[in-house]
N, C-alpha and C positions, 0 to 999 in steps of 0.2 A: 777201476772206474766203476761208478755206479750205473746200474741199468736204467735208472730213472732219468728221463730226458729233462732238460732245462725248460722246455716248452710245456711240459705237462706237470701241473702241480701235484704234489704228493697228497694222497688221500688223507694222510694223518695230519696234514697241515691245515685242512679246512675246519674251521671252528664249528662245533655243533651248536646250533641255536635251539634253545628250548622254548617251547610255546608256553606262554603264561596262560593259566586257566582264567577265563574271563567270566565275569559276573553277568547275570541275566536279570533284567528288569522286565516284569510281566505287566503288560498293559491290561486294563480291565476287560477288554474284548478278547483277550487270549493271545494277542500278538506278543512276541518277545523281542526285546531289544538286546542284542548281544553287545556287551560293553567290556572293555579291558578294565579300567578304573573309570567309572562314569564321571565325567567332568560336569561343571556347572551348566554348560549348554545342553547336554543330554538330559540332565535332571530337570532343567527348566522346560525342555520340550515335552517330556513325559508329564510333568505337572500341568503344563498348559493344555495338553490334550485331555487330561482328566478334568480340568477346569471347564473346558468346552462341553464335555459329556455331562458333567454335573449341571451346568446351566440348562442344557437341553432337557434333562430329567426334571428339573425344577419347573421349567416352562410347561412341560407336558402334565405334571402333577397339578399345577395351578389351573390350567385349562380344565382338567378333569374335575378338580374341586369346584370350580364355578358352575360347571354343568350339573354336578350332583346337587349343589346347593339350590339351583334353580328348580330342579325336579322335586325337591323336598316339599311335601304338602304344607301350605301356609297355615292350615287350621290346627295342626298338631304341634305340641310343644317341640322345641328344638332337639330334645333328647330322644324323640321317638321317630320311628320310620326307617325304612331300609336306606333311603337316599341320605338321610341325616347321618346315619352311622357311617356310610361310605364317605360322606364329605368330611367327617371328623378323622377317619382313617387317612384320607388323602392329605388333610392338613398336617397330621403328625408326620407322614412321610416327607412332605415338602419341607417341614421344619428340620427334619434330620438331614435332608439333602442340603439345606442352607447352612447347617452347621458344618457339614463336610466341605462345602464351598469355602467357608471362612477358614478352615484348616489348610486348604490348598493355597488360598491367597496368602496366609501367614507363611507357608513354606516358600512361596515365591519371593516374599519380602526377605526371608532369611537368606535366600540365595543372593539377592541383591546386596544385602548387608554383609555377606560372606560369613554368616553364622550357621549356614545349613550343615547338618550332619553332626552338630554338637548338642548335647543334652542341655535343655534350658534350666534344669534343676541342679545337676552336679557338674556341668561343664565338661563332661567326658565325651569321647567320640561315640556316636551311635553306630552300632554294628552294620556292616554292609547288607547282611541278610535281612535285617529289620528294615533298612531303607529300601531294599528291593521289594519287600512285601508291602510296605507302607511308606511311600516317598514323602508323605507329609508328616511323618513322625516328629514330635517335639522332644520326646524323652527317650533315654536308653531303656532297655528292657527292665532293669532293676528299679529305676525311678518310676517307670510306668506301673509296675506291679505294686510298688509302695503307695503310689497315689490311688490306685484302684482299691486297695485294702483300707485306706484311710476314709474313703467315702462310704 
């Protein structure tokens, strides 16, 4: 007879469960979301958080722009003066943030349309590392490089 009791399971019979390596999405403020395979809800949550942060930055830049524009001397041409230069710089930053906001909104629309994660140019899957770094990415790395070289 065997020395193993019927009531005690044999150690060799217990299946070994391997842990899957999980991807990490990094939020702009440094927080990391630990994800197995990020689903649409997790991607949407991250993009919505980035959308809110971008709207807050646009609002702050717009207020700062209007303050700088009011401080610019009215007697000088618009291209002169410290406050005029600051106002132009703030306007450029706000325009860049509005562009980033449009990209985030487009990514949210792609999630809704179930096209998120697919390259808009070649229709291949965009790599997880790229989506983790840039959740609003439209193109795979190869197509993005090709587009940048064409410009």
